[in-house]
C-alpha positions in Angstrom: 14.3 -18.4 0.4 14.8 -19.0 -3.3 12.0 -19.9 -5.3 11.9 -20.4 -9.3 9.2 -19.3 -11.6 8.8 -19.9 -15.1 8.7 -17.3 -17.4 5.7 -17.2 -20.1 5.7 -17.7 -23.4 6.1 -14.8 -25.6 3.1 -12.8 -26.4 2.7 -11.8 -29.9 4.1 -8.4 -30.9 1.6 -6.2 -31.6 3.3 -2.7 -31.8 6.4 -1.7 -33.0 8.1 0.5 -30.3 10.3 3.7 -31.7 12.4 5.2 -29.6 13.0 9.2 -28.9 16.2 10.3 -31.0 18.1 11.7 -27.6 17.2 8.8 -25.3 20.6 6.5 -25.2 18.4 3.6 -23.8 14.8 2.4 -24.3 12.8 0.2 -23.4 10.4 -1.5 -25.4 6.6 -2.6 -24.2 3.7 -4.8 -26.2 0.2 -3.8 -25.7 -1.4 -7.1 -24.6 -4.5 -8.3 -26.3 -7.0 -10.4 -26.0 -7.1 -10.5 -22.0 -10.3 -9.8 -20.3 -8.5 -6.5 -18.6 -9.1 -4.8 -22.0 -12.5 -6.7 -22.7 -14.7 -4.0 -21.3 -15.3 -0.2 -21.1 -15.7 0.9 -17.6 -15.0 4.0 -15.6 -11.9 2.8 -13.9 -9.9 4.6 -11.4 -7.6 2.7 -9.6 -5.2 -0.2 -10.5 -3.5 -2.2 -8.7 -0.6 -5.6 -8.8 -1.5 -7.7 -5.8 -1.5 -11.3 -5.0 -4.7 -12.2 -3.5 -3.9 -15.9 -3.1 -0.7 -16.5 -2.2 0.2 -18.3 -5.1 3.1 -16.2 -6.6 1.5 -14.8 -9.5 0.4 -11.2 -9.3 -3.1 -10.7 -9.9 -4.8 -7.2 -11.0 -7.5 -5.2 -9.0 -8.8 -2.2 -10.5 -11.9 0.2 -9.0 -14.6 1.6 -10.8 -16.5 4.7 -9.9 -18.6 6.6 -12.1 -21.5 8.5 -10.3 -24.0 5.7 -10.6 -22.1 3.3 -9.5 -20.2 0.3 -11.3 -19.0 -3.0 -9.9 -15.0 -3.1 -9.2 -12.9 -5.7 -10.7 -10.4 -8.3 -10.0 -8.3 -10.5 -12.0 -6.7 -13.6 -11.1 -3.1 -14.2 -12.9 -3.8 -18.2 -14.8 0.0 -18.6 -14.6 0.3 -18.7 -18.5 0.4 -15.2 -19.5 -3.7 -14.1 -19.2 -6.1 -13.4 -16.6 -9.5 -14.9 -15.4 -11.9 -12.2 -14.3 -14.0 -12.5 -11.0 -17.3 -13.0 -11.0 -18.8 -14.4 -7.9 -17.3 -12.7 -4.8 -18.8 -9.3 -2.7 -15.4 -7.8 -3.8 -16.8 -7.2 -7.6 -20.4 -7.1 -6.8 -20.9 -3.9 -4.3 -21.9 -1.4 -7.5 -21.0 1.7 -5.5 -18.9 4.5 -6.9 -15.4 3.5 -6.1 -12.2 5.6 -6.4 -9.2 4.8 -4.5 -8.4 1.5 -3.3 -5.5 0.2 -0.5 -4.1 -3.2 -0.2 -2.5 -4.6 3.3 -2.3 -7.5 5.4 -4.7 -5.7 8.1 -5.2 -8.8 10.4 -1.6 -10.4 10.0 -2.8 -13.6 8.9 -0.5 -13.5 5.6 -3.1 -12.7 3.0 -4.0 -9.1 1.2 -7.3 -7.2 2.7 -8.4 -4.6 0.7 -10.0 -0.6 1.9 -12.0 0.9 -1.5 -13.0 4.4 -0.9 -16.5 5.9 -2.9 -17.5 9.4 -3.8 -20.7 10.9 -4.0 -21.1 10.6 0.0 -21.7 6.7 0.1 -20.0 4.8 2.7 -16.6 3.4 2.5 -15.8 -0.4 1.5 -13.7 -2.6 3.5 -12.8 -6.4 3.0 -11.0 -9.2 5.0 -9.4 -11.9 2.5 -9.8 -15.9 3.3 -6.1 -16.6 2.3 -7.4 -18.2 -0.7 -8.7 -15.3 -2.6 -12.3 -14.9 -1.8 -13.4 -12.0 0.4 -15.4 -10.9 3.3 -17.1 -7.5 3.5 -16.7 -5.9 7.0 -19.9 -3.4 7.4 -19.7 -2.4 10.9 -17.5 -0.5 13.2 -15.3 2.8 12.8 -13.1 2.0 9.8 -16.9 2.2 7.8 -16.6 5.9 7.3 -18.5 7.9 4.3 -18.1 11.1 2.5 -16.7 12.1 -0.6 -13.5 10.4 -0.4 -10.3 10.0 -2.8 -8.1 7.4 -1.9 -6.1 5.6 0.7 -3.2 3.9 2.5 -2.2 1.7 4.8 1.0 2.2 7.5 2.0 1.1 10.6 2.2 4.7 12.3 2.7 3.8 15.9 4.8 0.9 14.8 2.9 -1.4 17.1 2.9 -4.4 14.3 -0.4 -3.4 12.6 -1.6 -1.3 9.8 -3.2 2.0 10.5 -5.2 3.7 8.0 -5.7 7.1 6.9 -8.6 8.5 4.1 -8.1 11.5 2.2 -11.2 13.6 1.3 -12.7 16.1 -1.3 -15.9 17.6 -1.7 -18.3 18.3 -4.9 -18.5 22.1 -4.3 -14.9 23.1 -3.0 -15.9 23.6 0.5 -13.6 20.8 1.7 -14.0 17.9 4.2 -11.7 16.5 6.9 -9.9 13.2 6.3 -10.2 10.4 8.1 -7.4 9.0 10.4 -8.4 5.3 11.6 -6.1 3.4 13.9 -5.9 -0.2 13.9 -6.6 -1.6 17.8 -4.9 -4.4 16.8 -8.0 -7.0 18.1 -9.2 -6.8 14.8 -11.5 -3.6 15.3 -10.1 -0.1 14.4 -11.0 3.3 16.4 -11.5 7.0 14.3 -9.2 9.4 15.7 -10.5 12.9 15.3 -7.7 14.4 17.7 -4.9 14.7 15.8 -3.5 17.1 13.9 -3.5 15.3 10.5 -7.1 15.3 10.8 -7.7 18.9 11.6 -7.8 20.8 8.0 -10.8 20.9 6.1 -9.2 20.9 2.7 -10.2 19.3 -1.1 -7.3 16.2 -0.6 -6.5 13.8 -2.9 -3.2 12.2 -2.4 -2.0 10.3 0.8 1.6 8.7 1.3 3.3 7.4 4.4 6.9 7.4 3.5 9.5 8.1 6.0 11.2 11.1 4.7 13.9 11.8 7.2 15.0 7.9 8.0 14.4 8.0 11.6 12.0 4.7 11.6 8.7 6.6 11.6 6.7 6.6 8.9 5.5 10.5 8.2 2.7 11.6 6.1 2.3 13.8 2.9 -1.1 15.0 1.8 -1.7 16.8 -1.3 -4.5 19.5 -2.5 -6.4 19.6 -5.5 -7.9 23.0 -4.3 -4.8 25.0 -4.6 -4.0 25.5 -1.0 -0.8 23.5 -0.9 0.2 20.1 -0.4 1.1 19.3 3.3 4.0 17.3 5.0 3.6 15.9 8.7 6.7 14.7 10.5 6.1 11.6 13.1 7.6 12.6 16.0 7.3 10.8 19.7 5.0 13.8 20.4 2.9 13.4 18.0 2.5 14.7 14.3 3.9 18.0 13.7 3.6 19.6 10.5 7.0 20.6 8.1 7.3 23.7 6.4 8.8 23.4 2.9 9.2 24.6 -0.6 6.1 22.5 -1.8 3.9 24.1 0.4 5.0 27.7 -0.5 3.8 27.0 -4.5 0.2 26.5 -4.5 -1.2 24.1 -7.5 -4.1 21.6 -8.1 -2.1 18.8 -7.2 -3.8 15.4 -8.0 -1.2 13.4 -7.1 2.0 12.4 -5.4 4.9 9.8 -5.4 7.9 9.5 -3.5 11.3 7.4 -4.1 15.2 7.3 -4.3 15.6 8.4 -7.8 18.9 9.8 -7.3 20.0 7.0 -5.2 21.3 8.8 -2.4 19.5 6.5 0.3 16.5 8.9 0.9 13.2 9.8 -0.5 12.5 12.2 -3.1 8.9 13.8 -4.0 7.3 13.9 -7.5 4.0 15.9 -7.6 1.3 15.7 -10.1 -0.2 18.7 -10.9 -3.4 19.6 -12.9 -3.0 22.1 -15.8 0.3 22.8 -14.7 4.2 21.7 -14.9 4.7 18.8 -12.6 7.4 18.9 -9.9 10.5 17.1 -8.2 11.2 17.9 -5.1 14.8 16.5 -3.9 15.3 15.7 -0.4 18.6 17.2 0.7 18.9 14.8 3.8 18.5 17.4 6.3 14.7 17.4 6.8 14.4 19.8 3.9 13.6 19.8 -0.2 14.7 21.8 -3.2 12.4 21.9 -6.4 15.0 21.0 -9.3 14.4 21.1 -12.9 14.9 17.0 -14.3 13.3 17.8 -18.0 9.5 17.2 -16.9 6.8 18.1 -19.8 6.2 21.7 -18.9 2.4 21.3 -18.7 0.2 18.1 -17.9 -3.2 17.1 -16.8 -2.0 14.7 -14.4 -3.4 12.2 -11.8 -1.5 9.1 -10.9 1.9 8.2 -11.0 4.5 5.1 -10.3 8.1 4.9 -10.0 10.1 1.9 -11.2 13.3 0.7 -13.0 11.8 -0.4 -16.3 14.9 -0.9 -18.4 16.9 -2.6 -15.1 19.8 -0.1 -15.6 19.7 0.2 -11.7 18.1 3.5 -11.5 13.7 4.7 -11.1 11.9 5.7 -13.8 8.3 7.2 -13.7 4.9 6.9 -15.5 2.4 9.6 -14.9 -1.2 9.2 -15.7 -2.9 12.2 -17.3 -7.2 12.9 -17.9 -9.4 15.7 -18.4 -12.7 16.4 -17.3 -14.1 17.0 -21.0 -14.8 15.2 -24.0 -10.5 15.4 -25.2 -8.2 12.6 -24.6 -5.1 12.9 -24.1 -1.7 10.6 -23.7 0.1 9.6 -20.8 3.8 10.8 -19.7 6.6 8.2 -19.8 10.0 9.2 -18.3 13.3 7.3 -18.4 16.1 8.2 -15.8 19.7 8.7 -17.3 21.3 8.2 -13.7 22.6 11.6 -14.0 19.3 13.4 -12.0 17.3 14.0 -15.6 14.9 12.2 -17.2 14.0 12.1 -20.7 10.5 11.9 -22.0 10.1 8.8 -24.3 7.0 10.2 -26.9 7.0 7.3 -29.3 6.1 4.1 -27.3 2.9 2.2 -27.2 2.9 3.3 -23.8 3.4 7.2 -24.5 0.9 7.6 -27.3 -2.0 5.4 -26.2 -4.8 8.1 -26.2 -7.6 8.0 -23.5 -7.8 9.3 -19.8 -5.9 7.4 -17.1 -6.1 8.0 -13.6 -4.2 5.0 -11.9 -1.6 2.9 -13.0 0.5 0.2 -11.2 4.2 -1.4 -11.7 4.4 -5.2 -10.9 6.2 -8.6 -13.0 2.8 -10.5 -13.5 5.0 -12.7 -15.9 7.9 -13.5 -13.7 10.2 -12.6 -16.0 12.3 -10.1 -14.4 10.7 -6.8 -15.4 8.0 -4.5 -14.5 5.1 -4.7 -16.4 2.3 -1.9 -16.7 -1.4 -1.7 -15.7 -3.3 1.8 -16.5 -7.1 2.3 -14.8 -8.7 4.5 -17.7 -11.7 6.3 -17.9 -12.6 8.4 -20.7 -16.1 9.5 -20.4 -16.6 6.6 -18.2 -16.5 4.0 -20.7 -13.0 3.0 -21.8 -11.0 0.0 -21.6 -8.0 -0.1 -19.2 -4.9 -1.8 -20.8 -2.0 -3.9 -19.5 1.2 -3.4 -21.0 4.0 -6.1 -21.3 7.8 -5.1 -20.8 9.8 -6.9 -23.3 13.1 -6.9 -21.2 16.5 -6.7 -22.1 19.9 -8.2 -21.3 20.1 -5.8 -17.9 20.2 -8.0 -14.5 17.4 -8.0 -12.0 16.3 -9.4 -8.2 12.9 -9.6 -7.1 12.6 -9.5 -3.2 9.1 -10.6 -1.0 9.2 -9.6 2.5 6.5 -11.3 5.0 6.4 -9.4 8.5 6.8 -11.7 11.9 6.8 -8.7 14.9 6.5 -5.9 11.9 3.0 -5.7 10.0 2.7 -9.0 7.9 2.4 -7.6 4.4 5.7 -5.4 5.5 5.1 -2.0 4.6 7.0 0.7 5.6 10.1 -1.5 5.3 13.3 -0.3 3.7 15.3 -2.2 1.3 19.0 -1.3 0.8 20.9 -2.8 -2.0 24.6 -2.2 -3.1 25.9 -3.4 -6.5 28.5 -2.4 -8.8 27.1 -1.0 -11.8 28.9 0.0 -15.3 31.9 -0.1 -12.9 30.1 2.5 -10.0 29.4 1.2 -6.8 25.9 2.2 -6.2 23.4 2.1 -3.3 19.7 1.4 -4.0 16.9 2.2 -1.8 13.3 0.9 -2.3 10.5 1.4 0.8 7.5 -1.0 0.8 4.1 1.5 0.2 0.2 0.1 0.0 -0.2 3.5 -2.0 2.3 4.4 -5.1 0.6 7.0 -6.2 -2.6 9.0 -6.7 -5.1 5.6 -7.2 -2.1 3.7 -7.7 -0.5 0.6 -6.2 2.5 -1.1 -7.2 3.5 -5.0 -6.4 4.5 -5.2 -2.9 7.3 -7.4 -4.6 10.4 -4.8 -4.4 12.1 -5.4 -7.5 15.9 -3.9 -8.0 17.4 -3.2 -11.5 21.3 -4.3 -11.7 22.3 -3.4 -14.9 25.6 -5.2 -16.1 26.3 -7.0 -12.6 26.5 -10.0 -12.2 27.1 -9.9 -8.3 24.8 -8.3 -5.2 27.6 -7.1 -3.0 24.7 -7.0 0.3 20.9 -6.5 0.9 20.0 -4.7 3.9 16.6 -4.9 5.2 15.6 -2.4 7.7 12.1 -3.6 9.2 9.3 -1.2 10.8 10.1 -2.4 14.1 13.2 -1.6 14.1 14.8 -4.9 13.0 18.0 -5.2 10.8 19.2 -7.9 8.8 22.1 -7.8 6.1 21.9 -10.5 3.1 24.8 -11.8 1.2 25.6 -14.3 -1.7 22.3 -13.5 -3.4 22.3 -14.3 -7.0 21.1 -11.9 -10.0 18.0 -12.9 -11.7 16.1 -14.5 -9.1 13.1 -14.2 -7.0 13.5 -14.4 -3.4 11.3 -14.6 0.0 12.6 -13.3 3.3 10.6 -13.8 6.7 11.4 -11.2 9.4 13.7 -13.1 12.5 12.1 -12.6 15.7 14.8 -11.9 18.6 15.0 -14.5 20.9 14.1 -12.5 23.8 11.2 -10.7 22.0 7.5 -10.6 23.4 4.4 -8.9 22.4 1.4 -9.6 24.4 -2.0 -9.3 22.6 -5.5 -10.7 22.4 -8.8 -10.3 21.1 -12.8 -11.6 21.3 -13.4 -12.4 17.8 -16.9 -12.8 17.9 -18.7 -9.2 18.2 -21.3 -10.5 19.9 -19.4 -11.4 23.2 -18.5 -7.8 23.9 -21.6 -6.6 25.0 -23.2 -9.9 26.6 -25.0 -11.3 29.5 -23.8 -13.2 32.8 -24.6 -16.8 30.9 -22.4 -15.9 27.8 -19.2 -17.9 27.5 -16.5 -15.3 26.3 -13.9 -16.9 24.2 -10.2 -15.3 24.3 -8.0 -15.6 21.4 -4.7 -15.2 21.8 -2.6 -13.0 19.4 0.5 -12.7 21.5 4.0 -12.8 19.3 7.0 -14.8 20.6 10.4 -16.5 19.7 9.2 -19.9 18.7 11.3 -21.7 21.0 10.7 -19.7 23.9 8.8 -21.0 26.7 6.0 -18.6 28.0 3.4 -18.4 30.2 -0.1 -16.4 30.4 -1.1 -14.6 32.7 -5.2 -13.7 32.2 -7.0 -11.0 34.7 -10.6 -11.2 33.5 -11.9 -7.6 35.9 -8.4 -6.2 36.6 -8.3 -6.4 40.0 -4.7 -8.2 40.1 -6.0 -11.7 40.6 -5.3 -14.1 38.0 -8.0 -15.9 37.0 -6.5 -18.2 34.0 -3.1 -19.5 32.9 -4.3 -20.7 29.9 -3.3 -19.6 26.0 -6.9 -19.2 24.6 -9.2 -19.2 28.1 -12.9 -18.8 27.9 -15.0 -17.0 31.0 -18.4 -16.3 32.3 -19.3 -13.2 34.4 -21.1 -13.2 36.9 -22.2 -10.4 37.6 -23.2 -7.5 35.1 -20.4 -4.8 34.5 -17.9 -2.9 32.2 -14.9 -5.4 32.5 -11.1 -4.2 32.1 -8.8 -7.3 30.7 -5.4 -7.8 31.4 -2.5 -10.6 29.9 0.8 -10.8 30.9 2.8 -12.9 28.7 6.3 -14.1 30.5 9.2 -15.9 29.3 12.2 -16.2 31.7 12.9 -12.4 33.1 10.9 -10.9 29.9 7.4 -10.1 30.4 4.9 -8.0 28.4 1.4 -6.6 29.4 -1.6 -5.7 27.7 -4.7 -3.7 29.6 -8.0 -3.5 27.2 -9.9 -0.9 29.1 -13.7 -1.5 29.4 -13.5 -4.1 26.8 -16.2 -6.2 27.5 -19.9 -5.5 29.0 -22.3 -7.7 30.8 -25.8 -7.4 31.4 -28.2 -9.5 33.0 -29.2 -12.7 31.6 -32.5 -11.6 29.6 -31.7 -8.2 29.1 -30.1 -8.7 25.3 -30.1 -11.9 23.3 -28.1 -14.8 25.2 -24.9 -15.0 22.9 -23.0 -18.4 23.2 -20.2 -19.8 21.5 
């Protein structure tokens, strides 16, 4: 499906950008003024481009985190080149000391929800989206943990079609804290997994990335540590997570952030590590499960935190923005690196992006004005009172394509999906690859819409979508300079059984309570399916309705089984000890 959105009117140029002499190509940005994003001075931490109300326009979320707490900020894109700050919504009224955040469609209902972490021992925050950009806070359940959390990321770790969560934690005294691994039960509830190897180490963690570094279809985990203890990579296997020993663990430093991308267009994800008071590093994926640190022209020193990859000049290779900050009264500049397409980077030292002075923790790339190039927003925090910045990309003559994906059997936000694009750029056949992620770098989340620069080509040879659940779709005859939306195709024989009891009060109820079951099963739209409900797992079918109700006559704890059948295909889900029934009068009676 293709959609066309008109570009905005030209915003008045407010800064003349000169280019570093050694660059053969440059990219012009302008600092957007007269916008609410830069109207107040906050202690900001995280930046994200997200479409919260499904209007095809990227909105901006900023988390704020001074010690005394501060409301977070949401700016709705008004479609006219500017934004409107949201004031009356729980999402922007918590007053907490927030740090990182991660956006994803947690309940697979077609809109983006958000998990926000807090420092200073405060409980983390979880908000569900109603589809119109209005949010409801979830305050109960194992997903609500507290500590000294740094950031978080959603990813479908077990490829069951819903998003799980990993939260990194540090500590105020370098004593360390275990990270949180919170698994999605698929019924709107979550389980804190304390047994996995990825939660056993007590360190001061910062950044987290769910990535498929070995192209096996399973999301692996990378965690950076600020305490100099070395960073960690965990490979996701059928037997569970296994720690991978590699070059980036042998050279410990204060690693604040990390970003993964295929910067050399060889089909696998490489790693950038943002270090504090030392040189940043790039580790090239060798394609055999190992990595090699390479010299690519990065600055010899840095005070780096967040980082994001994006093809800002639409030339067919990924460029890099790095956010720098201090814990002092000193202002610093950020780094912007342009990829030369040969494995090296040239640092821009003169543009408005590269010369801005302040303290920046987080950033995000996204095409907020839908004109075919990547714009940049930064979350600034100098002395907890600095205006945030929005930079508009002024574009060039290069071509592009922008892809939005919607999962059907995979998670609805398509997080973890790989997109591979083939085109002839500059006379050379090039494969580019992107992987959709809910954490692009420390306190950074790029738009979930995937952007490809195409250089001078006017033809896309092919586009391959590799969905997290294993499906592969090939698209041809695509035009350049277009926005596309693709919905995952449900295979004809696919069935996944699932259900929930939405009302928490009905999970612990009485013998007079009418329990309402909501069927969440997925199948092909033309399939004829039948449902078999066993409300006490005794082997006897109690209902064949799609969404039944049931009243238990005896107290007890009940396991519930649902079988979904279509022709010769069937799938079964069993929720063990799901409902606890007490005698009438023992608790307050709940009724639907």
